[in-house]
C-alpha positions as CSV (number, residue, x, y, z in Angstrom):
1,M,78.4,-62.6,65.0
2,L,77.7,-60.0,67.7
3,N,79.6,-56.7,67.4
4,P,82.1,-56.8,70.3
5,N,81.6,-53.0,70.8
6,H,77.8,-53.4,71.2
7,S,77.8,-53.8,75.0
8,V,80.5,-51.2,75.4
9,N,78.7,-48.5,73.4
10,K,75.1,-49.0,74.4
11,D,75.2,-46.3,77.1
12,R,77.3,-43.9,75.1
13,L,76.2,-41.1,72.9
14,R,77.5,-40.7,69.3
15,I,77.3,-37.2,67.9
16,I,77.5,-37.1,64.2
17,A,78.4,-33.5,63.3
18,C,79.4,-31.2,60.6
19,G,83.1,-30.7,60.5
20,A,82.5,-26.9,60.7
21,L,81.2,-27.4,64.2
22,A,84.1,-29.5,65.5
23,R,85.8,-26.9,67.7
24,E,82.5,-25.7,69.2
25,I,81.2,-29.1,70.0
26,L,84.5,-30.3,71.5
27,A,84.4,-27.2,73.8
28,L,80.8,-27.9,74.9
29,T,81.4,-31.7,75.5
30,D,84.9,-31.5,77.0
31,S,83.6,-32.6,80.4
32,L,81.1,-35.2,79.1
33,A,83.0,-38.5,79.0
34,Y,80.1,-40.5,77.7
35,I,80.0,-38.7,74.3
36,D,81.9,-39.8,71.2
37,L,82.1,-37.2,68.5
38,I,82.5,-38.0,64.8
39,C,82.7,-35.2,62.2
40,L,81.9,-35.4,58.6
41,P,83.9,-33.3,56.1
42,A,82.8,-29.6,56.3
43,I,83.3,-29.4,52.5
44,L,80.1,-31.3,52.1
45,H,78.4,-27.9,52.5
46,N,79.6,-27.1,49.0
47,S,77.5,-30.1,47.8
48,P,74.6,-30.2,50.3
49,E,72.8,-32.9,48.2
50,K,75.5,-35.3,49.5
51,I,74.9,-34.5,53.2
52,P,71.8,-36.8,53.7
53,T,73.6,-39.9,52.3
54,A,76.7,-39.2,54.3
55,V,74.7,-38.8,57.5
56,D,72.6,-41.9,56.7
57,E,75.8,-44.0,56.4
58,A,77.3,-42.5,59.6
59,I,74.1,-43.4,61.5
60,T,74.0,-46.9,60.1
61,K,77.6,-47.4,61.2
62,A,77.0,-46.0,64.7
63,K,74.1,-48.4,65.1
64,A,76.2,-51.3,63.9
65,E,78.8,-50.3,66.6
66,G,76.1,-50.6,69.2
67,Y,75.6,-46.9,70.1
68,G,72.4,-46.6,72.2
69,H,72.1,-42.9,71.6
70,I,72.8,-40.9,68.4
71,Y,72.4,-37.2,67.8
72,I,72.9,-35.3,64.5
73,A,74.7,-31.9,64.9
74,Y,73.6,-30.6,61.6
75,A,70.9,-28.0,60.7
76,D,69.1,-28.6,57.4
77,C,72.1,-27.0,55.7
78,G,70.5,-26.8,52.2
79,T,69.3,-30.3,52.0
80,G,65.7,-29.2,51.4
81,G,64.3,-31.5,54.1
82,R,66.1,-34.6,52.9
83,L,68.2,-34.7,56.1
84,D,65.0,-34.7,58.2
85,Q,63.9,-37.7,56.2
86,V,67.1,-39.5,57.2
87,C,66.6,-38.6,60.8
88,R,63.0,-39.8,60.8
89,K,64.1,-43.1,59.1
90,H,66.5,-43.8,62.0
91,R,64.4,-42.1,64.7
92,V,67.2,-39.7,65.7
93,E,67.1,-36.0,66.3
94,R,69.1,-33.1,64.8
95,I,69.7,-29.6,66.0
96,A,66.9,-27.3,65.1
97,G,67.3,-24.6,62.4
98,P,67.8,-24.1,58.7
99,H,71.6,-23.6,59.0
100,C,74.3,-22.8,61.5
101,F,74.0,-19.1,61.1
102,S,70.5,-19.4,62.4
103,F,71.2,-21.5,65.5
104,Y,74.4,-19.5,66.3
105,F,72.3,-16.3,66.2
106,G,69.4,-18.1,68.0
107,N,66.7,-19.5,65.7
108,D,63.9,-17.4,67.1
109,D,65.9,-14.2,66.8
110,F,67.2,-15.1,63.4
111,I,63.6,-15.6,62.0
112,A,62.6,-12.2,63.5
113,R,65.5,-10.5,61.7
114,D,65.0,-12.4,58.4
115,E,64.0,-9.4,56.3
116,D,66.8,-7.2,57.8
117,D,69.4,-9.8,56.8
118,I,68.1,-10.9,53.4
119,Y,71.0,-9.2,51.6
120,T,73.6,-10.4,54.1
121,F,76.5,-12.9,53.6
122,F,77.4,-14.5,56.9
123,L,80.6,-15.8,58.3
124,T,81.2,-18.0,61.4
125,D,84.5,-18.5,63.2
126,F,85.0,-21.5,61.0
127,L,84.3,-19.7,57.7
128,A,86.4,-16.7,58.8
129,R,89.3,-19.2,59.4
130,Q,88.6,-21.1,56.2
131,F,87.4,-18.3,53.9
132,R,89.8,-19.0,51.1
133,A,89.3,-22.8,51.1
134,F,85.5,-22.7,51.4
135,V,84.6,-19.6,49.5
136,V,87.3,-18.1,47.3
137,E,88.7,-21.3,45.8
138,P,85.4,-23.3,45.3
139,L,83.9,-20.2,43.5
140,G,87.1,-19.7,41.4
141,L,87.6,-16.2,42.7
142,D,91.3,-16.8,43.1
143,K,91.6,-17.3,39.4
144,H,88.7,-15.2,38.2
145,P,88.2,-12.3,40.6
146,D,85.9,-10.6,38.0
147,L,83.3,-13.2,39.0
148,R,83.0,-11.6,42.4
149,D,80.1,-9.3,41.5
150,S,78.3,-12.1,39.7
151,Y,78.2,-14.1,42.9
152,F,78.0,-11.3,45.5
153,G,76.5,-8.3,43.7
154,H,73.1,-8.7,45.4
155,Y,74.6,-8.7,48.9
156,K,75.0,-5.5,50.8
157,K,77.0,-6.5,53.8
158,L,79.0,-9.3,55.4
159,V,78.1,-10.1,59.0
160,Y,80.6,-12.0,61.1
161,L,78.9,-14.1,63.8
162,V,81.5,-14.4,66.5
163,Q,81.6,-17.6,68.6
164,E,84.9,-16.9,70.4
165,E,86.7,-13.6,70.6
166,D,89.9,-13.8,68.5
167,S,91.6,-10.7,67.0
168,E,93.1,-12.7,64.1
169,L,89.7,-14.0,63.1
170,D,88.2,-10.5,63.4
171,L,90.9,-9.3,60.9
172,A,90.3,-12.3,58.6
173,A,86.5,-11.6,58.6
174,E,87.1,-7.9,57.9
175,N,89.5,-8.8,55.0
176,A,86.9,-11.1,53.6
177,A,84.3,-8.3,53.6
178,E,86.8,-6.1,51.8
179,F,87.6,-8.8,49.3
180,L,83.9,-9.2,48.5
181,G,83.3,-5.5,48.3
182,L,80.7,-5.6,51.2
183,E,80.0,-3.5,54.3
184,Y,81.4,-5.2,57.4
185,E,79.5,-5.9,60.6
186,R,80.4,-8.0,63.6
187,R,78.0,-9.6,66.0
188,I,78.9,-11.6,69.1
189,T,76.6,-14.6,69.3
190,G,78.6,-17.2,71.2
191,Y,77.4,-20.7,70.5
192,G,73.7,-19.6,70.4
193,D,71.2,-22.5,70.4
194,L,74.0,-25.0,70.0
195,T,74.8,-24.7,73.7
196,A,71.3,-25.7,74.9
197,A,71.1,-28.5,72.2
198,I,74.3,-30.1,73.3
199,E,73.9,-29.6,77.0
200,G,70.3,-31.0,76.8
201,L,71.6,-34.3,75.5
202,G,72.8,-35.3,78.9
203,A,69.4,-34.7,80.4
204,S,67.7,-36.8,77.7
205,R,69.8,-39.9,78.2
């Protein structure tokens, strides 16, 4: 039996994205009516070995629903190249870069600064907003704060990569640096390479 959505979706673009990018991608695609966004749970980043399978299943589902265009809004994100294997298998593309810190900063600029930032712990808007849920609790620092130095003793500073100006997030990021015992630095990046990647999807259809 033919999927009834096949003819409806053949000219539409399904973006399969990390949940940590939801706000940013929605902002960039607000005026693009042909895009359907689906986000996988951001908590997958705490188990990156699960990301390729989750993306594989999401692509398979999108194909079954008849989407003629599919894009993966994930960097490698700690999968060690396994996500690229999934993308090659399905002949789809993903956003370039090893992780979101890199493409927010700009991949070329991030590579150029690699040695300067080797002892840096990064936050994005999402991680500043979800610091407790995605850093403190998974590492058990809420119950065992003495583990802080075991996890973060080799870091020197926390750098907050700012996508959108927000005084509450600024304060949250600064508090996170204090909690981890790290120097605090703030860099305004905007959406970095994510902007060109998403805007370029329209031109490639």
